[in-house]
C-alpha positions as a Markdown table, in Angstrom:
| # | Residue | x | y | z |
|---|---|---|---|---|
| 1 | Unk | -3.4 | -30.0 | -0.9 |
| 2 | Unk | -3.8 | -31.4 | 2.6 |
| 3 | Unk | -0.8 | -30.7 | 4.8 |
| 4 | Unk | 0.4 | -27.8 | 2.8 |
| 5 | Unk | 0.6 | -24.3 | 4.1 |
| 6 | Unk | 0.5 | -21.2 | 2.0 |
| 7 | Unk | 2.3 | -18.0 | 3.1 |
| 8 | Unk | -0.1 | -15.5 | 4.5 |
| 9 | Unk | 2.2 | -12.6 | 3.6 |
| 10 | Unk | 1.6 | -12.3 | -0.1 |
| 11 | Unk | -1.6 | -12.6 | -2.1 |
| 12 | Unk | -1.4 | -14.2 | -5.5 |
| 13 | Unk | 2.3 | -15.0 | -5.5 |
| 14 | Unk | 2.3 | -17.7 | -2.8 |
| 15 | Unk | 4.9 | -20.4 | -2.5 |
| 16 | Unk | 3.6 | -23.8 | -1.2 |
| 17 | Unk | 5.6 | -26.4 | 0.7 |
| 18 | Unk | 5.0 | -29.1 | 3.3 |
| 19 | Unk | 5.2 | -28.1 | 7.0 |
| 20 | Unk | 6.8 | -24.7 | 6.3 |
| 21 | Unk | 6.1 | -21.4 | 4.7 |
| 22 | Unk | 7.8 | -20.5 | 1.4 |
| 23 | Unk | 7.6 | -17.0 | 0.0 |
| 24 | Unk | 8.2 | -16.1 | -3.6 |
| 25 | Unk | 9.5 | -12.6 | -4.3 |
| 26 | Unk | 6.9 | -10.4 | -6.0 |
| 27 | Unk | 8.1 | -9.2 | -9.4 |
| 28 | Unk | 9.1 | -5.5 | -9.2 |
| 29 | Unk | 6.9 | -3.2 | -11.2 |
| 30 | Unk | 9.2 | -1.1 | -13.4 |
| 31 | Unk | 9.0 | 2.7 | -13.5 |
| 32 | Unk | 10.2 | 5.5 | -15.6 |
| 33 | Unk | 13.5 | 6.6 | -14.0 |
| 34 | Unk | 12.9 | 10.2 | -15.0 |
| 35 | Unk | 10.2 | 10.2 | -12.3 |
| 36 | Unk | 12.7 | 9.8 | -9.4 |
| 37 | Unk | 13.6 | 13.5 | -9.3 |
| 38 | Unk | 9.9 | 14.5 | -9.4 |
| 39 | Unk | 9.0 | 12.0 | -6.7 |
| 40 | Unk | 11.8 | 13.4 | -4.5 |
| 41 | Unk | 10.5 | 16.9 | -5.0 |
| 42 | Unk | 7.0 | 15.8 | -4.0 |
| 43 | Unk | 8.3 | 14.1 | -0.9 |
| 44 | Unk | 10.2 | 17.2 | 0.1 |
| 45 | Unk | 7.1 | 19.4 | -0.5 |
| 46 | Unk | 4.3 | 17.2 | 1.0 |
| 47 | Unk | 0.9 | 18.6 | 1.6 |
| 48 | Unk | -0.5 | 18.8 | 5.1 |
| 49 | Unk | -2.7 | 15.8 | 4.6 |
| 50 | Unk | 0.2 | 13.7 | 3.1 |
| 51 | Unk | 2.2 | 14.5 | 6.2 |
| 52 | Unk | -0.6 | 13.5 | 8.5 |
| 53 | Unk | -1.2 | 10.2 | 6.8 |
| 54 | Unk | 2.5 | 9.4 | 6.5 |
| 55 | Unk | 2.7 | 9.6 | 10.3 |
| 56 | Unk | 0.4 | 6.6 | 10.4 |
| 57 | Unk | 1.9 | 4.6 | 7.5 |
| 58 | Unk | 5.7 | 4.9 | 8.0 |
| 59 | Unk | 7.7 | 2.4 | 10.0 |
| 60 | Unk | 5.4 | -0.6 | 9.2 |
| 61 | Unk | 2.7 | 0.7 | 11.5 |
| 62 | Unk | -0.1 | -0.7 | 9.4 |
| 63 | Unk | -0.1 | -4.4 | 10.4 |
| 64 | Unk | 3.6 | -4.7 | 9.7 |
| 65 | Unk | 3.5 | -3.6 | 6.0 |
| 66 | Unk | 6.0 | -1.3 | 4.5 |
| 67 | Unk | 4.6 | 1.8 | 2.7 |
| 68 | Unk | 6.5 | 4.3 | 0.6 |
| 69 | Unk | 5.5 | 7.8 | -0.2 |
| 70 | Unk | 5.5 | 9.5 | -3.6 |
| 71 | Unk | 6.5 | 6.2 | -5.2 |
| 72 | Unk | 7.2 | 6.0 | -8.9 |
| 73 | Unk | 5.3 | 3.1 | -10.5 |
| 74 | Unk | 5.1 | 2.5 | -14.2 |
| 75 | Unk | 4.7 | 6.1 | -15.7 |
| 76 | Unk | 3.1 | 7.5 | -12.6 |
| 77 | Unk | 3.8 | 8.6 | -9.0 |
| 78 | Unk | 1.6 | 7.2 | -6.3 |
| 79 | Unk | 1.0 | 9.1 | -3.1 |
| 80 | Unk | 1.6 | 6.0 | -0.9 |
| 81 | Unk | 2.4 | 2.5 | -2.1 |
| 82 | Unk | 2.9 | -0.9 | -0.5 |
| 83 | Unk | 4.5 | -3.4 | -2.9 |
| 84 | Unk | 3.8 | -6.4 | -0.7 |
| 85 | Unk | 0.0 | -5.7 | -0.9 |
| 86 | Unk | 0.1 | -4.0 | -4.3 |
| 87 | Unk | -1.9 | -1.3 | -2.6 |
| 88 | Unk | -1.9 | 2.4 | -3.7 |
| 89 | Unk | -3.3 | 5.0 | -1.4 |
| 90 | Unk | -4.2 | 8.3 | -3.0 |
| 91 | Unk | -5.3 | 11.6 | -1.3 |
| 92 | Unk | -7.6 | 13.6 | -3.6 |
| 93 | Unk | -7.0 | 17.2 | -2.9 |
| 94 | Unk | -6.6 | 20.4 | -4.9 |
| 95 | Unk | -4.0 | 18.8 | -7.2 |
| 96 | Unk | -6.7 | 16.4 | -8.5 |
| 97 | Unk | -9.4 | 19.1 | -9.2 |
| 98 | Unk | -10.4 | 19.0 | -12.9 |
| 99 | Unk | -8.5 | 15.8 | -13.5 |
| 100 | Unk | -11.2 | 13.1 | -12.9 |
| 101 | Unk | -10.9 | 11.6 | -16.3 |
| 102 | Unk | -7.1 | 11.7 | -16.2 |
| 103 | Unk | -7.2 | 10.1 | -12.7 |
| 104 | Unk | -9.5 | 7.3 | -13.9 |
| 105 | Unk | -7.2 | 6.5 | -16.9 |
| 106 | Unk | -4.2 | 6.5 | -14.6 |
| 107 | Unk | -5.9 | 4.3 | -12.0 |
| 108 | Unk | -7.1 | 1.8 | -14.7 |
| 109 | Unk | -3.6 | 1.5 | -16.1 |
| 110 | Unk | -2.2 | 0.8 | -12.6 |
| 111 | Unk | -5.0 | -1.6 | -11.8 |
| 112 | Unk | -4.1 | -3.5 | -15.0 |
| 113 | Unk | -0.8 | -4.2 | -13.3 |
| 114 | Unk | -2.6 | -5.7 | -10.3 |
| 115 | Unk | -2.5 | -2.6 | -8.1 |
| 116 | Unk | -5.6 | -1.9 | -5.9 |
| 117 | Unk | -6.6 | 1.6 | -4.8 |
| 118 | Unk | -7.9 | 3.3 | -1.7 |
| 119 | Unk | -8.8 | 6.9 | -2.2 |
| 120 | Unk | -9.4 | 9.5 | 0.5 |
| 121 | Unk | -10.4 | 13.1 | 0.3 |
| 122 | Unk | -7.9 | 15.6 | 1.6 |
| 123 | Unk | -10.6 | 16.9 | 4.1 |
| 124 | Unk | -11.1 | 13.3 | 5.5 |
| 125 | Unk | -7.4 | 12.9 | 6.2 |
| 126 | Unk | -7.4 | 16.3 | 8.0 |
| 127 | Unk | -10.6 | 15.9 | 10.0 |
| 128 | Unk | -11.1 | 12.1 | 10.4 |
| 129 | Unk | -7.6 | 10.5 | 10.3 |
| 130 | Unk | -8.9 | 7.7 | 12.7 |
| 131 | Unk | -11.5 | 6.7 | 10.2 |
| 132 | Unk | -9.0 | 6.7 | 7.4 |
| 133 | Unk | -6.6 | 4.5 | 9.3 |
| 134 | Unk | -9.3 | 2.1 | 10.3 |
| 135 | Unk | -10.3 | 1.9 | 6.6 |
| 136 | Unk | -6.7 | 1.0 | 5.6 |
| 137 | Unk | -6.4 | -1.5 | 8.4 |
| 138 | Unk | -9.7 | -3.1 | 7.5 |
| 139 | Unk | -8.6 | -3.3 | 3.8 |
| 140 | Unk | -5.4 | -5.1 | 4.9 |
| 141 | Unk | -7.4 | -7.6 | 7.1 |
| 142 | Unk | -9.9 | -8.4 | 4.3 |
| 143 | Unk | -7.2 | -8.8 | 1.6 |
| 144 | Unk | -4.6 | -10.8 | 3.5 |
| 145 | Unk | -5.2 | -14.1 | 5.3 |
| 146 | Unk | -2.9 | -12.8 | 8.1 |
| 147 | Unk | -0.5 | -10.0 | 8.4 |
| 148 | Unk | 3.1 | -10.1 | 9.7 |
| 149 | Unk | 2.1 | -8.2 | 12.9 |
| 150 | Unk | -1.2 | -10.1 | 13.4 |
| 151 | Unk | 0.4 | -13.1 | 15.0 |
| 152 | Unk | 3.0 | -11.9 | 17.5 |
| 153 | Unk | 5.2 | -14.6 | 19.1 |
| 154 | Unk | 3.7 | -16.2 | 22.2 |
| 155 | Unk | 5.2 | -15.2 | 25.5 |
| 156 | Unk | 6.6 | -17.8 | 27.9 |
| 157 | Unk | 3.8 | -19.9 | 29.4 |
| 158 | Unk | 1.3 | -19.3 | 26.6 |
């Protein structure tokens, strides 16, 4: 495969060609359309920790990747989701109390679709947002050869 370059943008679904990058679109994971209304309600009634973390995820701030909040995926709603990375970020707060088994089953089902998870406690988001953000950025660095924002264009004279 000498002389061929694989796109650094997508893990797994990489297009290959000579002297240029080719990106194949990732297949969209279907979801139950009945979840759209519930997801909208959740977005409009975000918890304090969801608002805090969203401030750091929105607008492609995490190495150029696009995250969505309260995203329907399959039969579930994920707190934060990046389709390019197939990364789910969940905040475990009071809504998860007493639901450990249910959460494990839900996570296993979503992982069977190729989705990977990062979980943070509500208290960590509120008291250590810098550590949470560093953990997310480090996950992206480890799981992608390069990210869209990692290689900014060179300025004149470089």
